[in-house]
N, C-alpha and C positions, 0 to 999 in steps of 0.2 A: 370731594375726592373720587367718589364713585363715577361722577360725570366725566372727570378727567381721564380715568382709566378706560371708560367706554369709548371716549373720543380717540384715545391712542390706538386701541384695538381696531376701531373703524378705519383709521388712517392707514394702518398696517395692511388691512384687508384690501383697501384700494390700491395700495402700492404694489401688492404681490403680483397681480397679473401683468403690470408694466415691467417688473423685474424679470418675470418669467418670459415675457415676450422678448426682452432684450437678450436674455440668455439664448433663446432659440435662434435669434437673428445673428448673434455673435458666433454661435456654432456653425451656422450656414456659411458665414464669411470665412471662418477658420478652415472649414472643409475646402473652400476654393483657394485659400491662400497658403495653408500649411497642411495639406492632406497627410503627408508622411508623419509629421509630428502628431497630428490628431490620431492617426492609426496607432502609433506607439503608446499614446496615452490610453486609448481604449483597450489595447491588448494588456496593458499593465493593470487596468482597473478590474478586469474580470478574468476568471479562470476558464481556459479553453482547452479542449472542446467541451461543449455542453450537449449532453444526450438527454432527451426527454421524449417519451412516446405519448404523452398526454399533457393537458393543461395543468392538471393537479401535480404531475411530476415536475413540471417546469416551475410551479409555485414553490415546491420544496427546494429546488436548485437556487432559485432567486433568494429565498430566505437564508439558505446556507451561505450565500455570497454577500449577504447584507444589503439586498436591494428589494424594493417593491417590484411586482411583476411588470408593471408598465415601464419602470426605469430600466430594467434589464432588457426588456423587449426593445426599447428605443436604442439602447447601446448596440444591440445585435443588428437592428436595421441600419444604423450608421456604419457599423463595421462591414456589413455586406456591400453597402454603397461604396465604401472606400476600396474594398477589394476589386471593385469594377471600375475604379478611377484609372484614367490613362497615366496619371502621375505616380501611381503606386506600383512598385515592383516587389511582389511577395511571392515566396516559393509556394507552388501548388495553390495559387490563389483561386483558380477556377474550381478546383476540387473542394476547397474550403467554402467557396460561394455556394456550391450545390448543397453541401451539408447545412449551411445556414438557411437557405431557401426552404429546404424540407422542414427545418425546425420552425421557421416563421409561419409556414402553412399550418402547422399543428397548433401553435399558440395564438394565432390571430383570432380576435373575438369581435372586432368592429369593422365597419365599412372602410374606415381609414387604414386599418391593418391590411385588409384585403387589397385596397388600392395600392398601398406601398409595396405589397408583395408582387402585384402584377407589374408595377413600374420596374422593380428589381429584376423580375423574370425577363421583361422585355429588354432591359439593359444587358443582362447576361447573354441572351440570344444574340443581340446585336454585336457585343464585344467578342464573344467566343465562337459563335457559329456563323456570324455575318449573314444571317437570314433576316434581312431588314423588314421584309413584308410581314413575316411572323411576328417580329418584334413590335411592329406597328399595331398589330391586333391586341397585344397585351397592354400597350400604352393607351389605346383607345378605351379598353375595358377599365383600366385604372382611373382614367379621367371621368368616365361615366359614373363610377362608384362615389365620387366626391363632388360631383357637379354642383350640388346644392349646399355643400358645407361652407361655413363661414369662419371657423376658428383660425387662429394664427398658424398652427401646424398644418391645417388643411390648405391655407393660402400658400404656404411655402412649398407644399407638395404639388399643388396645382401649377405654380410657376415653373417648378422643376420639370414636370411632365410636358408642359407646353414647350420648354426649351429643348428637351430631347426629341419631341415630335418634330419641331421645326428642323433640327439637325438631321433627323432620319429622312424626312421628305426631301431635304436639300441634297443628301447623298444620292437619293433616287432620282434626282433632277425633276422633282415634282414641286415646282417653284410656287404655284398658287397656294396649296395647302401649307407649304413651308412658311410662307409669308404670313398666312393667317395665324399659325401657332406662335410665330415669333412676335407678332404684334400683341397677341394675347399674353405672351410671356412678359412683354414690356408693360402691358396694362396692369397685370396682377402684381408686378414688381413695384410699380408706382404706388399701389395701394399700401405697400409695406413702409413707404416713406423712409427708406434707407439709401443714402447716397451711394454706397458701395454697390448694392445690388442693382440700383437703377443704372449706374455707369456700366455695369456688366451687360444689362439688357440692351442699352443704347449701342454699346460696342458690338454686340451680337447682330443687331439689325444692320449696323454699318457694314459688318463683314458680309451679310447676305447681299446687300445692294452692291458691294464691291465685286462680289463674284458674278453678279449679273451685269456688270459694267455700268451700273446707274451711279456714276461717280459723284454727282451732286448730292444725291440723297445719302450716299455713303459718308461723304464729308460732313454733312449736316449732323448725322448721328455720332460720328467720331468726335466732332467738335463738342457736342453736349457731354459725351462720355469723358472727354479730356477735362471739361470744366468741372464736372463732378469729382473726378479723380484727383483734382488739385487739392481737394479738402482732405484727402486720405493719405496715409503713409503706408500704402500696401504695394509691396514690390512686385507681386505676381500680376496684379491688375495693371500696374504701370508698364511692365515689360510686355504684357499681352497687347496693350494699346500701341506700344511702340512697334511691335511686329505688324499689327494690322495697318498702321499708318505707313510702314515700309511697303506693304503690298499695294496700297492705293497710290502712293507716289510712283511706284513702278508702273502702274497703269497709266498715270499721268505723264509718264516719260520724264519725270524729274529725277534723273538717275542719282545725282549726288545726295538729295534728301532721302531717297529710298535706301541707299547703302548706309547712310548715317543712322537712320532709324533702326535698320536691321542690326547694325553693329551695337547700338545702344541696347536693343532688346537682347542680343546675344550676351552682353555683359551682365545684364540683369538675371537672365536664366542661368548663366554660369555660376553666379553667386548663390543661386537657389538650388544648384545641382539638378536642374531640369533638362536632361539631355534630349528628351523628346522634342521640347520646344526650341532648343538650340539647333536641332536639325532643321526645323522650319525656317529659322533665320538664315542658315547656310543656303537653303533652297531658294529663298527670296533673292539673296545676293547673286546666286548662280543664274537665276532668271533675268536679273538686270543685265548681267553680262551676255546672256543668250539673246536678249532683245537688241543688244548692240552688236550682234554677230561676233562677239568675243568668245568663241566656242571652247577654246583651251582653258580660259579662266573659268567658264561655266562648269566644265568637267571637273576642275580642281575642287570647286565648292560642292558639286554634287557628291564627289567622293568623300569630302569632309562630312557631309550630311549622312552618307552611308555608314561611315564609322560610328557616328553618334547613334544612329538607329540600331546598328548591330549591338552596340554596348547596352542600349536600352531594351534589347530583345523585342523590338517593335517590327514584327514581320511584315505587316501591310505597308508600313512606311518604307521598309527596305524594298518592297516590290515597286512602290511608286518611284523610288530613286532609281531602280533599275530601268524603269520606263523613261524617266528623264534623261538618264545616261544614254539609253538607246537613241533617243531623239537627238541629243547633243553630238554623239559620234556619227550619226547619219548626216547631220548638217555639216559636220567637219570632214565629210568625205570618206569615212571609214565604215562601210556597210557591214563588213565582217564582224567587227566588234559591236556594232549596233545590234545585229541579230543576236549575238551572245546575251547581251543584257536584256533584250526584249523577250527572248525565250525564257530566261530566268524569271522575269516579271510575270510572264504568262502562266508559268507553272504554279507560282504562288497564288495568283488570282483564281486559277482554276481549282486548286486544292481547297481554297477558302470559299469557293463558290461566290466570289465577288464579281457578279456579272456586270455591275455598273462600271467597274474599272476595266473588265475584260473588253467591253465595247471599244474603248479608246485604245487599249493596247493592241487588239486585233487590227484595228484601223491603221495604226502606225506600222505594224508588221506588214500589212498589205501595201502601204505606201512605200516602205523601204524595198519591198519585193518588186514593185513596179519599177523603181529606179534601178534595181539590180537585174531587171528583165527575167525574174524568176516567176513565170506566169502560173505554175502549178501552186506555188506558195501563195501567190496573190489570190488565186481562186479559193483556196482553202480558207484563208483568214478573212477575206472579204465576206465569205458565206457565214463564218462564225460571228463576225461583227454584225451582219445584217440580222441574223437570228436573234441575238441579244438586244439589238436596237429595237426590233419589232416588239419584243416582249416588254421592253421598258418604255415603248412609245416615244422614241427619240427620233424625230423626223429628220433633222439635219444629218444625224449620223447614219440613218438609213440611206439618204441620198448619197453620201460619200461612199458608203459601202457598195452601193449599186454601181457607182462610177468605176471603182476599182474592179468590180466583178465583170463589167461590160468589157473593160480593157483586156482582162485575162481571157475571156471567152473569144474575143476577136483575134488575139494573137495565137490562141490554141486552135484556131480554125473551127470553132464550134459555133457556127453561125446561128442555128436555131436558138441556142441558149442566149447568145449575145442579143438577138432581136427581142427575145422575151424579157431579158433584163432591161433593155432600153425602153420597152413598153412600160414596165413597172416604174422606171425612173421618171418617164414623162407623166404617167398618171400621178405619181407622188408629187411632182412639181406643180401639177395642175390642181391638186387638191386644195381645199380651203386652208389657208395658212393659219397657224395659231396666232392669237392676239397677244403680242408681247408688249411689255411696257417699253416705250421708246428710250433709247440710250443717248440720243444726239442732243445733249444739253449744250447750250451756248457757252462760249468761252468766258463770257462775263459772269454767268451764274457759277461756273466752276471757280473763277477767280475770287468771287465773293466768299464762297464756302472755304476756299484755301486760306483767305485772309482771316476769316473767323477762327479757323483752326489755329493759325499761327498766333492770333491775339490771345486765345485761351491758353496756348502753350506759354507765351510770354507772361501772361497774368499769373500762371502757376509758378513760374520761375521767380517772378517779382514777389509773390506772396511768401515763397520760401525764404528769399533773401531779406524781405522785410521782417519776417518772424525771427530770423537769425540775428538781424541787427537790433531789434527790440530786446531780445534775450541777452545779447552781448552788453547793451547799455545797462540793463537791469543788473547784470552780474557785476559790471564795473562800479556802478553806484553803490551796490551792496558791499563790494570789496573795499571801497574807500572808507565807508562808514565803519566796517568791521576793523580795518587797519587802525583807524583813529581810536576806536574803543579799546582795542587790544593794546595799543601803545600806552594809553592812559592807565589801564588796569595793570599792564605788565610791568611798568616801572615800579609801581608800589608793591607788587607781589613777587618780583623776581628774587630778592634776597631771601625772603621768607620761604619761598618755594624751594630754593636751592638747599636750605638747611633741612626742611621737612623731607625733601626727596632723598637726601643722603641717609637720613635716619630711617625712612620707610624702606629704602632698598636694603639696608643692613638688617632690619627686623624681618623683612619678607624672606630674604635669603636664608636667614637662620631658622625661620619657622618651618621650612620643608626639609631641613637636614636632620637625619637620624643622629642622636647624640653619641651613640657608640661607634658607628662606622664613619660618621662624617660625610655620608653620601645622601643624595636625595632619596627619600623613602615614601612610605604610604601616604603621608599628608601631601607631599608634592604631587603624587598621582591624583589624589582626590581634588586638589586645587586646580590642576590642569583640566580635568574632565568637566568640572563645574564652571570653569571660566567662560564667560559669554564673549570675550574679546579674542579668543583664539580659534583657529580652525579645528573642526572636529577631526580626530584621527580616523584613518580607514579601518583600523582594527586595534584591539588590545590583546595582549597575550601574557600569560604567567608562565615563566620558565623555571623549571625545577632542575638544578644539578643534584640529582637525588642522593647520590653517595656522599654529598658534602653538606647535607642539611644540618648535621650535628658537628661540623668541623670546628665551630667555635669552642666546643667542649674539648675536642680531641687536640686542637692546635693551640688553644688559648686565644683570647680575643684579639691580641695584637697581631699575631701571625695571620689569623684568619681575616682580619681587616685588610691586611696588605693583599692577600690573595683575592678577596672580594673586589678590591679596588682595581686590580689588574683585569679581572674578568668583566667588571663593569665597563671599563674603558674599551676592552676588546669588543664587547657587544655594541657599544655606542659607535665605534669606528666602522663595524661591519654592516650595520643596518641604518636605514633612514628612520630613526625612532628615538624617542626619549626613553631613557632607562632609569628605573627606580629599584633600589634594594629594599625588599620587603623584610627579609631576615636572612641570615647567612644561607647561601645556596639557593635563594629564591628571588628572582628578578621579575619585575613588571615592565612590559614594553608597551609604549604608546606609539603605534606604527603610523608613519606618514606616507608610506608607499603602499601601492596595491600589491599584495603578496599572498600566496597561498600558504596554508599551514605546513605543507610538505616542504616548500621552498624555505620557509622560516626555520624549520627544523634543520635542514641541511646547512643553512648559513650559520646557525647557532653552533652546530657541531664543528664547523670549520673554525669559527672564532674561538671556541673553548679549547679545541685540540691544541692550539698554540700556547695556552696558558692554563695549566692545571686541568687538563681535559680528561683525567682518569675518573670518569663518572658517566653514568647513564643520564640521558636528558629526557625529561617529560615536559610537554607543552599543553596548556589549555588555552584555547584561542576563541575570540568572539569577533566576527565582522560587525562593523558599525554602519548605520544605526541598528540597534536591536529590533526596533519596530519601524515599519514603513511610514506610519502616520507621523508627520512632523509636529502635530499638536500635542502628542503624548511625550512628556519628558520623564525620563527615569533618572533616579539619583545615581551619583557616582558610586555609592555604597552597593546599590543593586548591581551595577556593572561588575564591581569587584567580587561580589558574592557569586555571580553567575560564572565568571571566568575561574573562580576558585573551585566551583563544582566540576567544570570541565577538566581542570588539572587533576582533581581527585579521581576522575574517571580514567584519565591517562595513566596515573600511578597504579591503578588497579590492574593494568595489563602486564605489569612485572618489569624486571630489569634486564630481560634477555636482549632487548634492543631499545632504540630510542623511539618513543611513541608520542603522538599528538592526538587530541580530541578537540573537535570544534562543533558548536551548535549554531544554527541559524533559524530564526523564526520565519515561518512562511507568511505570505502577504496577508492572509486572512486571520492570522493569529491575534487573539485579543490581548489587551494589556495585562489582564489578570494573571497571565502565566508568570509575570515577574513580581507578583504581589508577595506580601509576608504571610506565612513562612516561605522563603524563597525556594529552598531545596524541595519542599513538598510540591509546590506549584510547578516547578521545572520538571520534576519527575512525572507529574500528571500530564504536562504538555508533551513530553516525549511519548508517553503511552498513547495519547490521543492523536498523534501525528501532526501536532502543531509546530513541532521543532524538528528540524532536519539535523541528523548527527553525521559528522564526517570524522574518520580516523584512518590511520595507516595500519591499525591492528585489526583484530577480530571483534566486530561489534558485539557478538554474542558473549564474549568473555569479559566485557566491561562490567565491573561491580559499581553501580552508582551509589553514592553516599545516600543513606536512607534517613528519612525523617522518623524520629523515635516512635511516633504513633501510627506510622504507615509502613511498618516493616513487612507486612504480609504481602505487599504488592510486588510483582516481578515484571520487568520489561522484557518481553519476548521478541518484539519486533520494533526496530528503531525507525524513525522517520527518515 
């Protein structure tokens, strides 16, 4: 027996790292697929904001919130990363990011922690300040700190850093380091052996080659990404791939395929409420029309993209759309409107210090100014473009800027400057050209890659259809077998079942009826709350028609029963709730609608005013569930006792007006606050701030019912 237990423990120890690894990878996938949902889960699981000036202070915070230090730290790292996601729209997210970065700097203890902090800092600088060179230095430092690390979390962080470094270098038109990091991103992702992450890496490389017009290589990586994604049911990955395929088919001048993929991607992003990426789909469609000189249609789609970017508050994307609209209006012969959009774009890029975008925007302004023969404007913006192109070492853009500048000087009769500009232009043209990867692939290679892509697409569709067919056949066979079995059993059981059902229904209906009033009562309420087959109510409330609590003595039980029946029906008619008569003048409500205690009080008053309403009303109310943790189940008797206590509190406020009292347990409240003796523990819970009290009266005047051995305590401040 001892050997058996040792073997079990050994197997569990072996299985734990694998499970832990899968959890981390699943979390990474969820961050890419459902960032908004993950953000909401994180915000619900921890209490924010967190203030700690030292590691020891943070340890106390973690303990108070029920986490180990490393667990809470990991949640804060993920939360910071989500605030910096392009998919997340959170109020004051950059201010919150700054606070979290300061906290992570204090509580970091390992090289991994410091690396993660440097990565997040670089991301923050890139997203908020658009200082990409400074961001690169933080990413480089982050990578150097974990270069020799081998754990799963370290591998995930490495591949993320390489991905961001590749993207940053690509934005800065530094293609060689961008390609190095994107290949390292792919290499580290393959080590994780997860189809989703590998497909993402392949798609990223495909996008890089697509932007460099290396279409054969782009198709090769897209084809592999599509093959791997066919095994997944991940809508974000699928829609992203469709968007990138739309871009490459636009490059291949396959207009119909490009528009079809773009529309498919738009439908996917629309279902996911991702307006930022829907804007990219509109832009691709606009560019397809622009490439065919359909400028009016292009303008329409650019304007659609602009609306989506405005809704998503994506300022840089708005500026890029202004640039695209300026180009479209220029090609459509409307230079005045073109200038308006280009100057809007220029102002945003300049304010955000986005020099890599300013180069192209200034060049386009200079080009439009040449067409408009506005030589002073040409001179100004060609000089600005030249300055930024030299800083970013963009040779082709320097040549274009010098050409516009030479034309401006010539028409402004500034001969010396014109000759000097031409000399610079000649020298630049004669300088050693950069070695670029060739883009002139043969049509046969492109055709082969396109065919592979289409084959993978068809295989994916075939796999889905085959799976659906197999599932349908299995369901059909199962259904036939079940029908036969049910028919055989049903014939023999039907008569017996009918007799038993009638008897059971009669017995059940009588069991929840109060014998005196003939109305559903306390037992009916307990049975409903404990039933597993019914929906849980949104709240329960105990309604006291306080001046009528002894009406059965004053009126006699027959007259009182009639009055209670009328009031019972009035409450049931006015509210989406099940009503139970606990005793004369006291009703229990099981509410099926989302309603506040104040709204409930008003509806009860309106209902009762029509039928024997000459009484003050007091309400005790509990929103459900009492505790957030779904694994903790509290008995129906505990629910009744807790709502009974809130009604007692409401009654203590007097009869001068209608009053309600409601309590709600905070997220971190333990289950022990609902332990026996209930009133004692509830009172302690209120004193400790574990229960939040709501009332339309004065909280300080509430006289809580006291436990007989606990009468010396007083509640001075309510949660």
